[in-house]
N, C-alpha and C positions, 0 to 999 in steps of 0.2 A: 449382502453388503451393498451391492450396486443399486438395488431398488430403494434402499433407505436414502442414499445420496440424492437420488432424483426427487424424492419427496421434499427433502430439505431445500433443494434448489427451487422447486415450485413454490414453496412457502416463502422463501426469501424474495422471489420475483413478485409474488402477490403483495407482500408487505411493502416492497419498494414502490410498486404501482400505486398502492393506497396512499403512501406518504407523498408521492409525486403529485397525485391528484389533489390532495389536501393543500400542498404547497402552492400548486397552480391556482387553486380556488382562492386561497388567501391572497396571493399576489394580485389576482384579478380584482378582488374586493378592495385591496389597497389602491390599485390603479384607478378604480372607479371613484374611490374616496377623494383621491388627489385631483380628480377632474371636476370636482364640484365648484361652481362659480360662486361669487359673492351673492348671497340671497337678498341682503338689504344693507343700505348705507345710511347711518344716522349722524347728522351734523348738529352739534350742540353749542350753545353759548354765543351764537352770532346775533348781531342786531342789524347791521347795515350790509354785511357781506352776504351775497346770495350763494345758495348751495352750488349752483352751476359754476360760479367763478372758482370755488374751491376745488371742485371735481375736475374742471378743465385745467386748472393750474398744475395739478399733479397727474393729469391724464388717467384718472381713475374712473372705472365704470363697472357695472354689475356683470359684465361678460368675462371679467378676469378671474383667473384661478385663485380661489380663496387662500390656499396654502402657499402659493408662490409669491404672494404680495409681501414685500419687504416694508413693514410699517415704519421701521426706524429711518429708512431712506426717505420715505414719503414725508415724515415729520420734518426732516432737515430741509426738504424742498419747500414745504409750506412756510417755514421760518424765514425763507429768503424774500417772501412777499412783504412789501412795505406796509401792507394792511394788516399783517399778523405779527404779534409779539411772540406767541408760543402756540404749539400744537402737539396734541397727544392722540395717537391712534391705537385703539384697542380691538383685538380680535375676540369676539364673543360667541357664545353658544348659538347654534342654529345658523352659523356662517354669516353672522352680523359684524359689520365694521362700524365702530363708533369713533367719530372724529370730534375731539374737544378742542375748540378754538379760543384763544385769548386774542381778541382783536386789538389792533393798534389804532386807538381812536383819533380821528382827525379833530383838531380843536379850533383852527381858524384858517382863513385864507388871507394871504398878504397881497394886497394890490400892488405894492411897491415892486415885488419881484415875480409876481404871478405864480406863486407857489402855495400849495396846501401844506400845513405843518401838523405833525402828529405829536401825541403825548410823549413819545420816546425821543423827541427832538429831531426825528428824521423829517424829510420833506419830499415833495414830488411836484414837478411842473404841472401847471393847469392842463396843458394839452395831453399829458400822460395819465391824467386822472380818468379812470374808466368806471367810476361809481358816482352816482348823483348823491351828494351828501350836503345837507344844509348845515353850514357852520358860520360863525361870525366872520365879518370881513374887516381886516385891518386896513384903513384907508390912507395911512401916511407912513413915512419912514420912522423907524425906531433905531437908535444906536445899538450896536452889537451887544454890549453888555446888558443893556435894558431888554433887548429882544430875547436873549436867553432866559432872563428872569421872567419875562412875560410868558414864555412857553411853559415854564415850571408852574407859574401861577394858574394859567389856563387849564393845565392838565388836572388840576384839583377842583375844577368847577363841575358841579353835578350836571348830568345830561339834560334834565328838564329845564335847568336854568340856562345852560349853554344855548339851547334852542330858542330862548327868548331874546338873545342878544343879536341884533341886526348888524350893527357896525361898531367898530372901535377906533378911537383916535388918540394918538399920543399927544397930550397937552400939558407939558411941563410949565411950571410958573416959577417965580422967584423964590418960592418957599419949598417947593418939592419937585425934583426932577424925575420922579417916578410916577407922575400923575397921568391918568388915562380917563377919557370920557367914553362911556358906553351908551350907545343908542339902542333902546329896547324896542321890540316890535309892537309894544302896546302904546307907544308914544312918549314914554318917560325917558329921561336921561339919568345916568348915574356916573358920578365922579368917584374914582377909586385910585388908590396908590398900590404899587406892587406889594408892599408889606401888609396891606389890608384887603387884598384881592379876594381872600376866602369869604369875606363878608357878603359877597354877591350871592352866595349859596342860600342866604336868608331872604332873598328878594321876594319870593312868593308870600312869605309871612308879613313882610313890611308892607307890601302892596295891599293886603287885606285890610290894613289899618288906615289906609288913605281914602277909603270910601269912594273909589273910582275917580278920584281927582288926578289930574295929570300935572307933571312938573319935573323938577330936577332934584334928585336925591344925592345929597352930599355925604358920601361915606369916606371921603379922604380926610375930612377935618370937621369935627363937630357933630356928625351924624344927624343932619337935619334935612327937611324937605321944603323946597321952594315951589309954591303952587304957580302954575302958569295962568296968565290972565286969559 
């Protein structure tokens, strides 16, 4: 009876050691897995924001542990930037981080208060602007109610047309208090009202019909073109 008890104990000890070694091996594998850093970071949907700005803003780099990155926290941090409307971060296979950005597009610079205005109606002082962005310049004062409508109107201007506008001036007359004059970088001028501002999106099509002639395009009333001498 005594000999049989010894064999059972030896078998139990051997089984325990095998289980322990397997457990330690698995634990070590899990430990190594959780030490893996980010292999690649892909930033998508940006036009004027540089990758370095985004990564520096949330202090993210490829030396960080992939599994310990709290992507929900980083998304919230990115949304605090005046240049970003929305951000989504996805953890992908092969330890890839994908950052999807919805930029907050700057739409004009106001010379009156030295601020850049964005399509979500936020703004930033010129000295705080850390990106070179070419936008139209509003050269004079606009009353508050008209100013808010101007932001709404400008946020609907297509990017390729926005880049063609050099300066803007508020020019109300006796007939229309919503009237603006746009100075285009090709030498033309365009009169618009806030209610017809979306018509500027057809600027390229209109210009093609003018056969390189320069002048004043009246889109505020009558939709006609006055050729410069």
